[in-house]
N, C-alpha and C positions, 0 to 999 in steps of 0.2 A: 573308228582311231585307228588305224593300221602300225603294227609293231614291227621291228625290225629285228631279227638274230644274228651275229656278224659269227664270218666262219673262217677261219684260219688256217692256209694248209701252207706245210712248207714240206722238201724234199732234197734228199741227200742220195745222192750214188757214188759209191765205192766201189773202183777196181773195173775196167783198168782206168777209170779217167772220174775225176774225183768234180762234184760239183755240187751246188745248192741254190735252190730259189727260196720264194716264202710271197706268199700274197694271201691278200685279204677280202672277204667281199659280203653284203649284208642282204640276207632274203627277210622276206615278208615272215613274219613269223604264224605259219599257217602248217598242217600236215601234208606230206608228200603223199598221193594218192595213187596208185598202179593197183593195175589189175592185170596179173601176166599168169598164167596157167605154170603149174609146179614142173619144172623138167626133173620127170624122175627117174631117168638115168643119173642124170646129177648129184640128184638127192640122194640115190641109194651108194655113192661116188663116197660122198662127204658121211656119208653112216659109220661107213667102214671107216674112211681116214679120221673122223675127228670121235670116236669112240671113246677112246681114249685120254681124248687130249684134254680134259677136264674145263672146256671151252664154256662163255658163258650162250645166254640164248641169243645176245646182241653181237656175237663175236662169228659162231655159228651161221647167223645172218649174214654176216660180211663175206664170210667165207661163199658163201651162196652164191653169192652176188659177184662177187669178181671172178670165182670160177665160172658162172654163167655170162658175165665179159668176156672172156677168155675164151671158151668153147665158141661161140659166135658171136662177133663185132656186131655184124651188121645189123643180127635180131636184135641186139640190146639197143640197137639205136631205135630203132623202130619201137620195141616194147618199152622202153625204160627212159629214154633220154628225149623223144618227141612228145609224151605225155609232160614230162618234168618242164621241158620248156613251154611248151603250153600255160603250167599252173603258177610258174614263175615266170613271165615274160622278160622282169627285168636282166635276167642272165641270159635272153636271146642275144649274144653280142656278135663281136669276131671270134672271137675261144668256141661260143656255139656253131661255128661255119665249120674252122678246123677241125673240131671234134670228129662232127657230120663225114669230111672228109677222111680224116684218120682211120676212124672204126668202119667205115663201107670199103674202103680199100684195103681192110685186114684181112686177113687168113686167117681160120682158125690156129688157136694158140696149143701150146700144151697147158693142161689144167694143174695147176697149184696144188700139193701132198702138202701136208703137215708136217712141218719142222720143229722139233721139239728145240734147240740151241735158234733160233729165229723165235719164236716166241717165249722163251724164258728170257731172252734179250728186251725184246718188245714191255714184257711185264716189269721186267726194271725201270726201265724206262718210261712207262706211261705212270707206276707209282710215283717217280721221283719228280714227273711233270706237275700231274694230277695233284700231289701235296707238297712239294717241296719248294717251287721254283713261281716265279712272280711272271716269268715271260716264257714262252714254249721256243724249241728249240731244241739241236741237235747234241748240246754241249750237257754233260750229265751234273747234279748241281755237287759235286766234289771234284770237277773240273775236265774231268774224260772226253775227250771230243769223240764223233761217230767210228772215225775209225781205229783208236781203242775200244770202245765197247766193242765193237765187232771182233779184233782179234781176240778181246776178253771170251769172249761169248762161243771162240771158235771156227767163226765165220770168212776164212782167210783167203777163199777163191774166190768168191766175189757175192758181193753183198750191196742192198740202195733200201731207205727208209722213206716211207711217207709217213707224215704225222698233221692231225684234223683236229682242231677244235673246235666246235660249237654245239649244236643241237644233236642229242640222242637218236640218230636217226642210220641206220647201218648203210639202207641203198642212198641217204641222202647226203651222205660225207663222201661217196662212192662218188656221189654225181659233181659233190664240188672238187674234191681228186684229179676227174676226168678232164674238167671244164679248165683248170690252171685259168682263173680270171683276173686278169693283168699280169701274168705271164707270160713271155716271150717264148723262153725256155720250154714250157709245157713239161718241168721236169717229171709232177707225179704221174700225168697220163703216159711218158715213156716207160716209168718204171713199171706199171701197170702191164702195157702191151710188149715191152722187153720179152723176144722168144727164149732167151739163153737161162731166164728166170724160171724155177719149176717148184721153187716152195717157199712156203710162207708162215709168217709168225704172224697175229695178232691181238693187240692187248685194248679193251676199251674199259675205260674206268670214268668216273665223276670227278670233275674237278673239286676242290676244298670250298671253293665257291657256292657247289651245289645247284648254279645257273645253267652251267653245261657238261660235255661228258670231252675228254681228250682219247683219241687216237690214233696208235701209234703201228704200225706196219712194217716189219723187215722180209726184205726178198731176200733169197741168195738159188745155190745152185748146187747141183750132186756132181 
């Protein structure tokens, strides 16, 4: 018997353009196994950047993989996306083809530094989604939309938000955000590869059902 886990992703882009996208996809419930040598220079950067962040092990791992992607999109494709598609062929559709094209055409991007403001905003919304809400979205349980939440956090220059819920695996969640299966706009992927975003905050928390995790990633620029 093969079990499947549903993964849901949502993206919101704020300033200079407002847009929203949502998609969901089910993968076989099996671990994603990939063997990639640690990028020591990147790890040193993150150890310094996250030394006083209070990030959990999972959040640090997500930070690592996102910056591994940004540092060399083509290498990320070879080392991570190709093995993923071999292990999960059900994800190898048109979105995988467009992801290959985008990553192989992308130049090196600036690494994301740690943002206290973005992290605090991510923690608040992630806890709200995980503990109080029945649906995953960009509006808080007290009615604040994304723009209002960002203004409250002091992120008024530019900001974007990715949300993922599904299996608790930092690299797997990044894969689902990049693939954007079922979404023509590929909003999550665009957020991850946008050159002018250079700061990030992330929160990963267990959903009250204890069956999945919720991840909120907020981007900003200095």
